[in-house]
C-alpha positions as CSV (number, residue, x, y, z in Angstrom):
1,X,2.0,-4.7,-41.8
2,X,2.5,-5.6,-45.4
3,X,1.3,-9.3,-46.4
4,X,4.4,-10.1,-48.5
5,X,8.3,-10.2,-46.8
6,X,9.8,-6.9,-48.1
7,X,7.0,-5.4,-48.7
8,X,6.4,-1.8,-47.6
9,X,4.1,-1.5,-44.6
10,X,1.0,1.1,-45.1
11,X,0.7,3.5,-42.0
12,X,-2.7,5.8,-41.0
13,X,-2.4,9.0,-38.3
14,X,-5.6,9.5,-36.5
15,X,-6.2,12.6,-34.6
16,X,-9.7,14.1,-33.3
17,X,-11.2,11.1,-34.4
18,X,-10.1,10.5,-37.8
19,X,-7.8,10.2,-40.7
20,X,-5.1,12.8,-40.3
21,X,-2.6,11.1,-42.9
22,X,-1.8,7.7,-44.7
23,X,1.0,6.7,-46.5
24,X,3.3,3.5,-47.3
25,X,7.1,2.7,-45.3
26,X,8.7,3.2,-42.4
27,X,9.3,6.6,-42.7
28,X,5.9,8.0,-40.9
29,X,7.8,10.5,-38.2
30,X,9.3,12.4,-41.1
31,X,6.2,12.4,-43.1
32,X,3.7,13.9,-40.3
33,X,6.5,15.8,-39.1
34,X,7.4,14.2,-35.9
35,X,11.0,14.4,-34.2
36,X,9.4,11.1,-31.8
37,X,5.6,9.9,-30.9
38,X,3.9,11.6,-28.4
39,X,3.4,9.8,-25.5
40,X,-0.5,9.9,-25.2
41,X,-0.3,8.8,-28.9
42,X,-1.8,4.7,-28.6
43,X,0.0,2.6,-31.5
44,X,-2.2,0.0,-33.4
45,X,-0.4,-3.3,-35.3
46,X,-2.5,-4.8,-37.6
47,X,-0.9,-8.5,-38.8
48,X,-1.4,-9.8,-41.7
49,X,-4.8,-12.1,-42.1
50,X,-3.6,-15.7,-43.4
51,X,-0.8,-15.8,-40.6
52,X,-3.8,-15.0,-38.2
53,X,-6.1,-17.6,-37.7
54,X,-9.4,-17.0,-36.3
55,X,-12.2,-19.4,-34.1
56,X,-15.3,-19.5,-32.1
57,X,-16.3,-21.2,-28.8
58,X,-19.9,-21.1,-28.1
59,X,-20.0,-22.6,-23.7
60,X,-23.4,-21.2,-22.9
61,X,-23.1,-23.3,-19.5
62,X,-20.0,-21.9,-18.9
63,X,-19.4,-18.8,-16.9
64,X,-18.2,-16.0,-19.4
65,X,-14.3,-16.5,-18.2
66,X,-14.5,-20.5,-18.2
67,X,-16.0,-20.1,-21.3
68,X,-13.1,-18.1,-22.8
69,X,-10.5,-20.3,-21.6
70,X,-12.6,-23.4,-22.8
71,X,-12.6,-22.1,-26.4
72,X,-8.6,-20.6,-26.3
73,X,-7.4,-24.3,-25.5
74,X,-10.2,-26.0,-27.9
75,X,-8.6,-23.3,-30.7
76,X,-4.5,-24.6,-29.6
77,X,-6.1,-28.5,-30.5
78,X,-7.2,-27.9,-33.2
79,X,-3.7,-26.6,-34.4
80,X,-1.7,-28.4,-37.4
81,X,1.6,-27.7,-34.9
82,X,1.8,-28.3,-31.7
83,X,0.3,-26.5,-29.1
84,X,3.7,-24.5,-27.7
85,X,4.9,-23.2,-30.4
86,X,1.1,-21.6,-31.3
87,X,-0.3,-18.4,-29.2
88,X,-4.4,-17.5,-28.7
89,X,-5.6,-14.9,-27.7
90,X,-9.2,-14.2,-26.5
91,X,-12.0,-11.1,-26.6
92,X,-13.3,-9.7,-23.8
93,X,-16.7,-11.4,-24.6
94,X,-18.9,-10.7,-20.5
95,X,-21.6,-12.7,-22.8
96,X,-21.6,-16.6,-22.3
97,X,-24.4,-17.3,-23.9
98,X,-22.1,-15.7,-27.5
99,X,-19.9,-17.0,-29.3
100,X,-16.4,-16.7,-28.0
101,X,-13.7,-15.4,-30.2
102,X,-10.5,-16.5,-30.3
103,X,-7.2,-15.8,-33.0
104,X,-4.0,-17.8,-33.7
105,X,-0.7,-16.9,-34.7
106,X,2.3,-18.8,-34.4
107,X,4.7,-17.6,-31.3
108,X,7.5,-17.1,-33.9
109,X,5.5,-14.3,-36.0
110,X,4.1,-13.0,-32.6
111,X,7.9,-12.6,-31.8
112,X,8.7,-11.4,-35.2
113,X,5.8,-8.5,-35.2
114,X,6.6,-7.2,-32.0
115,X,11.0,-7.5,-33.2
116,X,9.9,-4.8,-36.6
117,X,7.8,-3.1,-34.3
118,X,10.8,-2.5,-31.7
119,X,13.4,-2.0,-34.5
120,X,11.4,0.8,-36.0
121,X,10.9,2.9,-32.8
122,X,7.3,1.4,-31.4
123,X,5.9,-0.8,-29.0
124,X,2.6,-1.2,-30.3
125,X,-0.7,-0.7,-27.6
126,X,-2.7,-3.0,-29.6
127,X,-2.9,-5.8,-32.0
128,X,-5.7,-6.4,-33.6
129,X,-6.2,-9.1,-36.7
130,X,-6.8,-7.8,-39.7
131,X,-10.3,-9.7,-41.0
132,X,-12.2,-8.5,-37.4
133,X,-11.8,-4.7,-38.9
134,X,-14.2,-5.6,-41.4
135,X,-18.4,-5.9,-40.0
136,X,-19.1,-8.9,-39.3
137,X,-21.1,-11.5,-41.6
138,X,-24.9,-12.3,-41.5
139,X,-24.7,-14.3,-44.8
140,X,-22.0,-14.7,-47.3
141,X,-18.8,-12.6,-47.2
142,X,-17.3,-9.1,-46.3
143,X,-14.4,-8.3,-48.7
144,X,-11.9,-5.2,-48.0
145,X,-8.7,-3.8,-48.7
146,X,-6.2,-4.1,-45.7
147,X,-2.7,-3.4,-45.0
148,X,-2.4,-3.4,-49.4
149,X,-4.4,-6.6,-49.6
150,X,-7.9,-8.0,-49.6
151,X,-9.4,-9.8,-47.1
152,X,-12.9,-11.7,-46.5
153,X,-15.0,-12.2,-43.4
154,X,-18.1,-14.3,-42.9
155,X,-20.4,-16.3,-41.1
156,X,-17.4,-18.1,-38.4
157,X,-14.4,-17.9,-41.1
158,X,-11.7,-15.1,-42.1
159,X,-9.2,-15.8,-44.8
160,X,-6.7,-14.3,-46.8
161,X,-8.3,-13.0,-50.5
162,X,-6.1,-14.9,-51.7
163,X,-7.5,-17.8,-50.3
164,X,-10.8,-17.5,-51.4
165,X,-11.0,-20.9,-53.1
166,X,-14.3,-21.7,-54.7
167,X,-13.7,-25.1,-52.9
168,X,-13.9,-22.5,-49.7
169,X,-16.9,-20.1,-50.6
170,X,-18.6,-21.5,-53.0
171,X,-21.0,-19.8,-54.8
172,X,-21.7,-17.3,-51.3
173,X,-22.2,-13.8,-51.7
174,X,-19.6,-11.5,-51.2
175,X,-19.8,-8.0,-50.5
176,X,-17.3,-5.0,-50.9
177,X,-17.0,-3.2,-48.0
178,X,-16.0,0.3,-48.5
179,X,-12.7,1.6,-47.5
180,X,-14.4,4.6,-44.5
181,X,-16.1,2.4,-43.1
182,X,-12.6,-0.1,-42.2
183,X,-11.1,3.2,-41.6
184,X,-14.5,4.4,-38.9
185,X,-14.1,0.3,-37.9
186,X,-10.0,0.7,-37.1
187,X,-10.4,4.2,-35.5
188,X,-12.6,2.6,-33.0
189,X,-10.6,-0.5,-32.3
190,X,-7.8,2.1,-30.9
191,X,-10.6,2.5,-27.5
192,X,-12.3,-0.8,-27.9
193,X,-10.4,-3.9,-29.1
194,X,-12.5,-6.3,-31.2
195,X,-9.9,-8.6,-29.8
196,X,-6.6,-7.8,-28.4
197,X,-3.2,-10.2,-29.7
198,X,-1.2,-8.6,-26.5
199,X,-2.3,-10.1,-23.6
200,X,-0.8,-13.3,-21.8
201,X,3.0,-13.9,-22.6
202,X,2.6,-10.9,-25.2
203,X,1.0,-8.2,-22.8
204,X,2.8,-4.6,-23.1
205,X,5.4,-4.1,-20.2
206,X,3.9,-1.3,-18.1
207,X,6.8,1.8,-17.2
208,X,5.9,3.3,-14.4
209,X,6.5,7.0,-15.2
210,X,6.1,10.2,-13.0
211,X,3.6,12.8,-14.0
212,X,4.7,16.0,-13.1
213,X,1.4,17.2,-12.3
214,X,0.3,14.3,-10.1
215,X,3.1,14.7,-8.4
216,X,2.8,17.8,-7.7
217,X,-0.6,17.6,-6.2
218,X,0.4,14.3,-4.4
219,X,3.1,16.3,-2.5
220,X,0.6,19.5,-2.1
221,X,-1.7,17.1,-0.7
222,X,0.7,16.2,2.0
223,X,1.9,18.9,2.7
224,X,-1.5,19.6,3.6
225,X,-2.4,17.0,5.7
226,X,1.0,17.6,7.4
227,X,-0.3,21.4,7.9
228,X,-3.6,19.8,9.4
229,X,-1.8,17.4,11.2
230,X,0.9,19.8,12.9
231,X,-2.5,22.9,13.5
232,X,-3.8,19.6,15.1
233,X,-1.6,19.3,17.7
234,X,-1.0,22.6,18.5
235,X,-4.5,23.5,19.4
236,X,-4.3,19.7,21.5
237,X,-1.0,21.2,23.2
238,X,-2.3,25.1,23.3
239,X,-5.7,23.2,25.4
240,X,-3.4,20.8,27.8
241,X,-1.3,24.4,28.7
242,X,-4.3,26.3,29.4
243,X,-4.9,23.5,31.0
244,X,-2.5,23.3,33.5
245,X,-1.9,27.2,34.2
246,X,-5.4,26.7,35.4
247,X,-4.3,23.7,37.5
248,X,-1.6,25.6,38.4
249,X,-3.5,28.4,39.6
250,X,-6.2,26.5,41.6
251,X,-3.2,25.1,43.6
252,X,-1.2,28.4,44.5
253,X,-4.5,29.9,45.8
254,X,-5.4,27.0,48.2
255,X,-1.9,26.6,48.7
256,X,-2.2,30.5,49.7
257,X,-4.6,29.7,52.7
258,X,-2.0,27.8,55.1
259,X,1.3,29.9,53.3
260,X,-0.2,33.2,52.5
261,X,2.8,34.9,51.3
262,X,3.7,32.6,49.1
263,X,4.4,34.2,45.0
264,X,4.4,30.4,43.2
265,X,4.2,26.9,43.6
266,X,7.5,25.6,44.5
267,X,7.9,28.4,47.4
268,X,5.0,26.5,48.8
269,X,5.3,23.8,48.8
270,X,9.1,24.2,50.5
271,X,7.0,26.0,53.2
272,X,4.3,23.6,53.5
273,X,7.1,20.8,53.8
274,X,9.0,22.8,56.6
275,X,5.7,23.5,58.6
276,X,5.2,20.2,58.7
277,X,8.4,19.0,59.6
278,X,8.2,21.4,62.9
279,X,5.1,19.4,64.0
280,X,6.7,16.4,63.1
281,X,4.5,15.4,60.1
282,X,4.7,15.3,56.9
283,X,6.3,12.9,54.3
284,X,10.1,13.5,55.5
285,X,8.5,13.7,59.0
286,X,8.5,9.7,58.5
287,X,11.2,8.7,55.6
288,X,14.4,10.1,57.4
289,X,13.7,8.1,61.0
290,X,12.7,4.8,59.1
291,X,15.7,5.5,56.5
292,X,18.6,6.3,59.8
293,X,16.5,2.9,61.7
294,X,17.5,1.5,58.9
295,X,21.1,2.1,57.9
296,X,22.3,1.4,61.6
297,X,20.8,-2.1,61.5
298,X,23.0,-2.6,58.2
299,X,25.8,-2.5,60.4
300,X,24.2,-5.3,62.9
301,X,23.2,-8.3,60.9
302,X,22.4,-9.9,64.2
303,X,19.0,-7.2,64.5
304,X,15.6,-7.7,63.2
305,X,12.9,-5.7,62.9
306,X,9.7,-7.2,64.0
307,X,7.1,-3.8,64.1
308,X,7.3,-0.4,62.5
309,X,4.1,2.0,62.8
310,X,4.1,6.1,62.9
311,X,1.5,7.8,65.3
312,X,-0.5,10.3,64.4
313,X,2.0,13.4,65.7
314,X,4.7,11.4,63.5
315,X,6.9,9.8,66.3
316,X,8.0,6.4,64.6
317,X,7.0,3.4,66.6
318,X,9.5,0.4,65.8
319,X,10.2,-3.6,67.7
320,X,14.1,-4.7,67.7
321,X,14.8,-8.5,68.0
322,X,18.5,-10.0,68.4
323,X,20.3,-12.6,70.2
324,X,22.3,-10.8,72.6
325,X,21.1,-6.7,73.8
326,X,24.5,-5.8,72.9
327,X,23.3,-5.9,69.5
328,X,20.6,-3.9,69.8
329,X,22.6,-1.4,71.6
330,X,25.2,-1.1,68.6
331,X,21.9,-0.3,66.8
332,X,20.0,2.4,69.7
333,X,24.2,4.0,69.6
334,X,24.5,4.5,65.7
335,X,20.9,6.1,65.7
336,X,22.0,8.8,68.4
337,X,25.0,9.5,66.7
338,X,23.3,10.3,63.3
339,X,21.7,13.1,65.2
340,X,18.0,11.2,66.2
341,X,16.3,11.3,69.3
342,X,15.5,7.6,70.7
343,X,14.0,6.0,73.7
344,X,13.6,2.2,74.3
345,X,12.3,-0.4,76.0
346,X,13.6,-3.8,77.0
347,X,12.2,-7.2,77.5
348,X,12.1,-10.7,76.1
349,X,10.3,-12.8,74.2
350,X,9.4,-16.3,74.8
351,X,12.1,-17.5,72.7
352,X,15.0,-16.1,74.7
353,X,15.2,-13.5,72.2
354,X,16.4,-10.3,73.5
355,X,13.3,-7.5,72.3
356,X,13.4,-3.3,72.7
357,X,10.3,-0.9,72.1
358,X,11.9,1.8,70.6
359,X,10.4,5.7,69.5
360,X,12.5,7.7,66.7
361,X,12.2,11.0,66.1
362,X,13.9,13.5,63.8
């Protein structure tokens, strides 16, 4: 960006790791023959050196993350304006033994630069202070032209060229840096910026976008997973079907030993139930008489069932108790009316209740 208000900014286009085009002003798209910036292009904004102050803070006894935080707080505390009007960004140094670099700028300037960029159709991915595009000086100062203005970088100090007063630099040696080296450092900063001002409150908002290729791969993998799951389920169902078929075949073979003419399991089961019923056995031979007995007792509330058993030949035996013998007789008559064959032997318990030991058969 231009240092003087109203001055045209300088821009540089990088392609394949080399400078492809340079120019001045905001007409970079027209000059480059582009209708819009490519989506994968990295945009770097370089603010004027005079409006960004660099600081260093060494905290070797603290973990790197805490050291960066301490250096940031110290830089804000050393400002000539209130800290809430300043913005400080730190580098990514993870070595506690090395000093942490901090760039401090006014929040109003940060907002102005981003609004200017937005007005010109840009959303910078990176913002690198101009002095950091110069190599670090071991002694004296390095001087170079960045954005059309001279910038100096020394040991623990960086300043704009017009601020290089004798009171500040004294008789220190000033070495000029070739423009090609500055361009190379700017290109390298696109991948690994030495310090990025776009952090904290001014971090770039990431817009989620769907890549068609990625979405296609996700859909393909999802379809493959669903297909595999379906095949696994089908294999399981097929195994269960064959197992059930084998079990039915074995059951029918065993049933034919009793019912030779059976063609399927339903017919075999019905014939076996019929034969058991004729012999007074089977589930029906028990449930039908018991159900009939209980149904007959519902109409005579004074009769209770004190014992119930089944003989091996299918005969149901029960003991009925009531205060009056007429009530027991009513139950027996109801059983006979329902078509059951019964026998009854009356008796009396020590308490005076009337008892009847009965048998019931379908």
